[in-house]
Residue frames as qw, qx, qy, qz and C-alpha x, y, z in Angstrom:
[[0.316, 0.888, 0.331, 0.035, 38.69, -47.15, 51.77],
 [0.605, 0.092, 0.098, 0.785, 41.32, -45.12, 49.93],
 [0.038, -0.914, -0.237, 0.328, 41.51, -41.41, 50.66],
 [0.547, 0.708, 0.021, 0.446, 43.01, -38.86, 48.33],
 [0.591, -0.078, -0.304, 0.743, 46.08, -37.03, 49.63],
 [0.045, 0.295, 0.012, 0.954, 44.41, -33.62, 49.46],
 [0.498, -0.619, -0.516, -0.320, 41.31, -34.46, 51.53],
 [0.606, -0.706, -0.283, 0.233, 41.33, -32.42, 54.69],
 [0.540, -0.032, 0.024, 0.841, 44.09, -30.10, 53.51],
 [0.054, 0.771, 0.234, -0.590, 43.52, -26.37, 53.85],
 [0.603, 0.768, 0.205, 0.065, 43.23, -24.48, 50.57],
 [0.013, -0.914, 0.395, 0.090, 46.52, -22.68, 51.22],
 [0.522, -0.395, 0.740, 0.153, 48.41, -25.96, 51.49],
 [0.715, 0.421, 0.553, 0.078, 46.65, -27.31, 48.42],
 [0.386, 0.922, -0.031, -0.023, 47.69, -24.19, 46.49],
 [0.222, -0.774, 0.581, 0.121, 51.28, -24.62, 47.66],
 [0.672, -0.057, 0.725, 0.139, 51.30, -28.25, 46.51],
 [0.629, 0.685, 0.363, 0.061, 49.88, -27.22, 43.13],
 [0.146, 0.955, -0.251, -0.066, 52.47, -24.44, 42.85],
 [0.447, -0.556, 0.684, 0.152, 55.30, -26.85, 43.73],
 [0.714, 0.248, 0.638, 0.147, 54.11, -29.29, 41.06],
 [0.464, 0.874, 0.146, 0.009, 53.88, -26.44, 38.53],
 [0.082, -0.880, 0.454, 0.114, 57.41, -25.24, 39.34],
 [0.613, -0.281, 0.722, 0.158, 58.72, -28.79, 39.06],
 [0.683, 0.509, 0.505, 0.137, 57.14, -29.28, 35.64],
 [0.268, 0.961, -0.056, -0.035, 58.40, -25.86, 34.52],
 [0.273, -0.745, 0.590, 0.151, 61.97, -26.62, 35.60],
 [0.693, 0.006, 0.702, 0.166, 61.83, -30.04, 33.95],
 [0.590, 0.740, 0.313, 0.075, 60.69, -28.41, 30.69],
 [0.072, 0.948, -0.301, -0.073, 63.55, -25.89, 30.89],
 [0.507, -0.487, 0.693, 0.158, 66.05, -28.66, 31.55],
 [0.717, 0.318, 0.604, 0.143, 64.73, -30.64, 28.58],
 [0.432, 0.895, 0.109, 0.006, 64.84, -27.57, 26.33],
 [0.066, -0.882, 0.458, 0.087, 68.41, -26.63, 27.27],
 [0.631, -0.262, 0.710, 0.171, 69.60, -30.22, 26.93],
 [0.685, 0.554, 0.449, 0.149, 68.22, -30.30, 23.38],
 [0.232, 0.967, -0.108, 0.003, 69.83, -26.93, 22.66],
 [0.384, -0.696, 0.588, 0.152, 73.15, -28.19, 24.00],
 [0.742, 0.098, 0.632, 0.201, 72.95, -31.22, 21.72],
 [0.535, 0.807, 0.216, 0.127, 72.47, -28.86, 18.77],
 [0.034, -0.941, 0.336, 0.023, 75.45, -26.78, 19.88],
 [0.621, -0.400, 0.649, 0.182, 77.58, -29.92, 20.24],
 [0.727, 0.439, 0.488, 0.204, 76.63, -30.85, 16.68],
 [0.316, 0.943, -0.010, 0.101, 77.58, -27.38, 15.47],
 [0.333, -0.812, 0.472, 0.088, 80.86, -27.54, 17.37],
 [0.732, -0.144, 0.627, 0.226, 81.81, -30.78, 15.64],
 [0.647, 0.733, 0.200, 0.070, 81.48, -29.23, 12.18],
 [0.689, 0.098, 0.059, 0.715, 84.71, -28.25, 10.47],
 [0.166, -0.804, -0.171, 0.545, 85.74, -24.71, 11.37],
 [0.514, 0.535, 0.305, 0.597, 86.01, -22.17, 8.60],
 [0.311, -0.435, -0.192, 0.823, 87.57, -18.84, 9.40],
 [0.219, 0.767, 0.488, 0.355, 85.34, -15.96, 8.31],
 [0.337, -0.760, -0.120, 0.542, 87.29, -13.24, 10.04],
 [0.432, 0.902, -0.021, 0.001, 88.27, -10.23, 7.93],
 [0.812, -0.138, 0.143, 0.549, 91.83, -10.50, 6.74],
 [0.053, -0.826, 0.169, 0.535, 94.17, -7.68, 6.07],
 [0.787, 0.504, 0.251, 0.252, 94.99, -7.36, 2.43],
 [0.388, -0.591, 0.259, 0.659, 98.32, -5.96, 1.39],
 [0.562, 0.782, 0.040, -0.267, 98.39, -4.03, -1.85]]
């Protein structure tokens, strides 16, 4: 007979396991988001650079 891993666990330990799973999913989502953002920044960095800085004009 198969028992679930949480049978017999105190509620505090069960809450800690749930919190650890939540934090893991949250960190994985942040990692995925920033990796996508970095790919966008790499694409922007590969575009040709055009200087838009103000230039001094001499009369």
